[in-house]
TORTI-564868 format. One record per residue (C-alpha): x negated, y negated, z negated. Coordinates in steps of 0.1 Angstrom, whole numbers. Example, Ala and Ser with C-alpha at 12.3 -4.5 7.8 and 13.67 -1.06 7.14 Angstrom:
# TORTI-564868
{{-123 45 -78}}
{{-137 11 -71}}
END
This chain:
# TORTI-564868
{{-1333 -1522 -1126}}
{{-1358 -1491 -1119}}
{{-1353 -1489 -1084}}
{{-1357 -1449 -1083}}
{{-1327 -1443 -1112}}
{{-1307 -1453 -1079}}
{{-1310 -1422 -1059}}
{{-1289 -1388 -1064}}
{{-1311 -1361 -1078}}
{{-1316 -1381 -1108}}
{{-1286 -1374 -1115}}
{{-1274 -1340 -1096}}
{{-1293 -1311 -1093}}
{{-1267 -1297 -1066}}
{{-1250 -1324 -1042}}
{{-1241 -1298 -1008}}
{{-1211 -1294 -980}}
{{-1208 -1262 -967}}
{{-1190 -1244 -941}}
{{-1170 -1214 -964}}
{{-1145 -1199 -939}}
{{-1164 -1174 -914}}
{{-1164 -1200 -885}}
{{-1163 -1235 -872}}
{{-1139 -1232 -847}}
{{-1104 -1235 -850}}
{{-1081 -1241 -822}}
{{-1065 -1272 -817}}
{{-1030 -1266 -829}}
{{-1024 -1289 -862}}
{{-1021 -1257 -881}}
{{-1051 -1232 -883}}
{{-1075 -1245 -907}}
{{-1117 -1240 -923}}
{{-1126 -1237 -950}}
{{-1148 -1265 -969}}
{{-1168 -1265 -996}}
{{-1181 -1292 -1019}}
{{-1205 -1288 -1049}}
{{-1220 -1302 -1071}}
{{-1239 -1298 -1103}}
{{-1255 -1324 -1125}}
{{-1290 -1328 -1142}}
{{-1291 -1302 -1176}}
{{-1274 -1326 -1206}}
{{-1256 -1346 -1182}}
{{-1220 -1338 -1179}}
{{-1199 -1346 -1151}}
{{-1167 -1366 -1156}}
{{-1132 -1354 -1143}}
{{-1130 -1386 -1123}}
{{-1169 -1382 -1106}}
{{-1152 -1346 -1098}}
{{-1120 -1363 -1084}}
{{-1142 -1388 -1060}}
{{-1161 -1356 -1044}}
{{-1142 -1357 -1011}}
{{-1154 -1352 -970}}
{{-1164 -1383 -944}}
{{-1173 -1387 -915}}
{{-1190 -1410 -895}}
{{-1171 -1439 -872}}
{{-1188 -1456 -843}}
{{-1197 -1486 -866}}
{{-1221 -1464 -888}}
{{-1194 -1465 -919}}
{{-1186 -1435 -937}}
{{-1150 -1434 -937}}
{{-1128 -1405 -960}}
{{-1114 -1378 -938}}
{{-1073 -1383 -930}}
{{-1052 -1366 -947}}
{{-1021 -1373 -928}}
{{-1023 -1362 -886}}
{{-1035 -1379 -866}}
{{-1031 -1373 -829}}
{{-1064 -1353 -806}}
{{-1086 -1354 -842}}
{{-1090 -1340 -877}}
{{-1077 -1342 -906}}
{{-1074 -1321 -940}}
{{-1058 -1306 -966}}
{{-1059 -1298 -1000}}
{{-1046 -1257 -998}}
{{-1051 -1228 -977}}
{{-1019 -1219 -954}}
{{-1004 -1193 -943}}
{{-1028 -1189 -908}}
{{-1057 -1167 -903}}
{{-1090 -1184 -900}}
{{-1108 -1181 -867}}
{{-1112 -1147 -855}}
{{-1150 -1136 -858}}
{{-1171 -1101 -855}}
{{-1182 -1108 -887}}
{{-1186 -1131 -919}}
{{-1223 -1143 -924}}
{{-1204 -1164 -958}}
{{-1224 -1160 -990}}
{{-1207 -1155 -1020}}
{{-1210 -1186 -1042}}
{{-1215 -1175 -1075}}
{{-1242 -1151 -1060}}
{{-1258 -1183 -1041}}
{{-1260 -1205 -1065}}
{{-1265 -1184 -1102}}
{{-1286 -1191 -1129}}
{{-1299 -1175 -1153}}
{{-1307 -1207 -1170}}
{{-1288 -1210 -1203}}
{{-1289 -1249 -1203}}
{{-1278 -1253 -1165}}
{{-1252 -1269 -1161}}
{{-1219 -1255 -1147}}
{{-1216 -1258 -1103}}
{{-1188 -1275 -1094}}
{{-1167 -1272 -1068}}
{{-1136 -1285 -1046}}
{{-1122 -1266 -1012}}
{{-1103 -1289 -981}}
{{-1093 -1272 -950}}
{{-1094 -1293 -920}}
{{-1073 -1292 -893}}
{{-1071 -1308 -854}}
{{-1049 -1312 -830}}
{{-1084 -1326 -806}}
{{-1091 -1316 -775}}
{{-1109 -1285 -764}}
{{-1146 -1285 -771}}
{{-1142 -1316 -795}}
{{-1163 -1318 -821}}
{{-1163 -1333 -858}}
{{-1195 -1338 -876}}
{{-1185 -1339 -914}}
{{-1204 -1348 -949}}
{{-1194 -1350 -988}}
{{-1199 -1377 -1007}}
{{-1190 -1388 -1047}}
{{-1192 -1417 -1069}}
{{-1213 -1413 -1097}}
{{-1198 -1451 -1108}}
{{-1187 -1485 -1091}}
{{-1221 -1488 -1086}}
{{-1236 -1461 -1066}}
{{-1218 -1441 -1038}}
{{-1238 -1410 -1026}}
{{-1234 -1387 -994}}
{{-1251 -1358 -981}}
{{-1273 -1382 -955}}
{{-1296 -1384 -981}}
{{-1320 -1364 -1005}}
{{-1297 -1338 -1003}}
{{-1287 -1336 -966}}
{{-1264 -1313 -952}}
{{-1230 -1315 -931}}
{{-1206 -1292 -913}}
{{-1195 -1296 -877}}
{{-1158 -1280 -862}}
{{-1153 -1272 -832}}
{{-1118 -1271 -818}}
{{-1111 -1244 -790}}
{{-1084 -1251 -765}}
{{-1050 -1233 -772}}
{{-1050 -1199 -754}}
{{-1024 -1191 -728}}
{{-1005 -1162 -734}}
{{-986 -1142 -699}}
{{-962 -1123 -709}}
{{-970 -1093 -684}}
{{-1000 -1088 -697}}
{{-1007 -1096 -728}}
{{-978 -1088 -752}}
{{-964 -1055 -769}}
{{-933 -1045 -764}}
{{-923 -1010 -772}}
{{-888 -994 -772}}
{{-877 -963 -794}}
{{-846 -947 -796}}
{{-836 -952 -835}}
{{-805 -930 -835}}
{{-779 -919 -809}}
{{-782 -913 -773}}
{{-777 -929 -737}}
{{-755 -899 -727}}
{{-728 -904 -754}}
{{-731 -944 -749}}
{{-735 -945 -783}}
{{-776 -958 -792}}
{{-795 -972 -811}}
{{-832 -988 -797}}
{{-854 -1012 -812}}
{{-880 -1033 -795}}
{{-912 -1039 -813}}
{{-925 -1074 -796}}
{{-960 -1093 -810}}
{{-990 -1098 -791}}
{{-1019 -1078 -783}}
{{-1044 -1094 -798}}
{{-1029 -1107 -828}}
{{-997 -1103 -854}}
{{-966 -1124 -854}}
{{-965 -1144 -886}}
{{-930 -1164 -878}}
{{-904 -1161 -853}}
{{-864 -1172 -837}}
{{-847 -1159 -809}}
{{-819 -1182 -792}}
{{-791 -1173 -792}}
{{-798 -1151 -816}}
{{-782 -1124 -791}}
{{-764 -1112 -760}}
{{-745 -1089 -745}}
{{-734 -1070 -710}}
{{-708 -1050 -704}}
{{-705 -1021 -680}}
{{-691 -1044 -654}}
{{-666 -1075 -655}}
{{-637 -1055 -658}}
{{-612 -1065 -681}}
{{-605 -1025 -688}}
{{-646 -1021 -695}}
{{-655 -1011 -736}}
{{-687 -1001 -726}}
{{-712 -1024 -738}}
{{-749 -1032 -746}}
{{-753 -1057 -777}}
{{-784 -1073 -789}}
{{-794 -1093 -822}}
{{-829 -1097 -837}}
{{-851 -1096 -861}}
{{-877 -1121 -879}}
{{-917 -1105 -889}}
{{-905 -1085 -920}}
{{-868 -1091 -921}}
{{-847 -1063 -932}}
{{-816 -1071 -915}}
{{-808 -1085 -876}}
{{-791 -1117 -872}}
{{-770 -1117 -843}}
{{-746 -1146 -823}}
{{-717 -1146 -842}}
{{-703 -1167 -808}}
{{-697 -1131 -794}}
{{-663 -1113 -799}}
{{-670 -1077 -798}}
{{-629 -1068 -811}}
{{-626 -1055 -847}}
{{-639 -1015 -839}}
{{-675 -1018 -828}}
{{-700 -1020 -861}}
{{-726 -1040 -854}}
{{-768 -1019 -869}}
{{-774 -1047 -895}}
{{-805 -1025 -909}}
{{-842 -1029 -895}}
{{-850 -993 -890}}
{{-890 -1004 -888}}
{{-895 -1034 -911}}
{{-933 -1046 -902}}
{{-950 -1074 -907}}
{{-964 -1093 -872}}
{{-937 -1081 -852}}
{{-905 -1094 -837}}
{{-880 -1067 -837}}
{{-853 -1073 -805}}
{{-823 -1047 -815}}
{{-802 -1030 -783}}
{{-770 -1016 -792}}
{{-748 -992 -769}}
{{-713 -991 -778}}
{{-684 -975 -759}}
{{-661 -996 -783}}
{{-665 -1035 -776}}
{{-635 -1048 -756}}
{{-643 -1068 -722}}
{{-644 -1099 -729}}
{{-648 -1130 -702}}
{{-661 -1158 -724}}
{{-683 -1135 -742}}
{{-698 -1120 -708}}
{{-702 -1148 -692}}
{{-713 -1171 -719}}
{{-736 -1148 -737}}
{{-751 -1126 -713}}
{{-787 -1140 -717}}
{{-806 -1153 -712}}
{{-824 -1152 -747}}
{{-856 -1174 -756}}
{{-877 -1164 -783}}
{{-900 -1188 -797}}
{{-927 -1176 -826}}
{{-962 -1184 -842}}
{{-987 -1160 -843}}
{{-1013 -1156 -872}}
{{-1034 -1184 -857}}
{{-1013 -1206 -855}}
{{-1011 -1210 -819}}
{{-970 -1210 -802}}
{{-956 -1181 -779}}
{{-923 -1192 -762}}
{{-908 -1157 -739}}
{{-878 -1149 -725}}
{{-856 -1115 -729}}
{{-834 -1101 -704}}
{{-814 -1077 -695}}
{{-828 -1055 -666}}
{{-804 -1063 -640}}
{{-768 -1077 -638}}
{{-745 -1049 -639}}
{{-745 -1010 -642}}
{{-756 -982 -671}}
{{-795 -987 -662}}
{{-791 -1021 -659}}
{{-781 -1024 -694}}
{{-801 -999 -716}}
{{-833 -1018 -706}}
{{-847 -1051 -716}}
{{-875 -1069 -700}}
{{-897 -1098 -711}}
{{-904 -1128 -692}}
{{-925 -1158 -699}}
{{-903 -1194 -708}}
END
């Protein structure tokens, strides 16, 4: 057998792995991805089979010096990969240095074989500062497997980033806007827009889904403030259906600002909600908010009324750390 026939450059013109997202950094939250491209092109006149293309994979080097595929199942404190881009953004960077695939590998040679691509999306739960070096592997046939550590030499290194810490007092926007009514009438609708200063919210829930506080804990009281919420881009508010409000109160159900990237908190004042001791003592807050931002990081917060009794205390909501 000709020893040179086994070298990859007798068969391939391009064989490489490249980071195609703007950064190899990623938050270690098991959600944020990086994009990695594997590219291969055969020599003119040599066709790449579907089986060969599908054999393209990402490999890592074990402590024993063996190249093995990166896992497709979650790895505690490690890396694994997915085959599709998810909803979360790549790690934020100031500018991108990505070279367009078509521009980088364009050719004027009409006889050249096409450049084939496979894209993978690693995620991690590794400790902050941990790194992972990766290579590409392709199988020509049962006797010939090639890795981008010889002849065609390329690799990528990924770095896990520690999860950021957020503080309710400094890291969030919690803007209040009067939508209708007035405090002087006792009938009012406020909406609070909640989101982190440095990013946006992808999904969020509140539990319980709402709370209520009367002006005073008195059986004759009918003046109260009622709270519900809507997740990012949701058009209708969600409510705590356990709260008893009587049959005269009409909830504000439609969100006036149906914004992407924000959680909307409804604060509705009313003068026609009969006092209900069970609701007053069980569902007067606080409510817990759980959210995931555009980078896949989790947020845990609470909201409560400013104070326990009185008009001013029920017309203001306070944001707290969970």
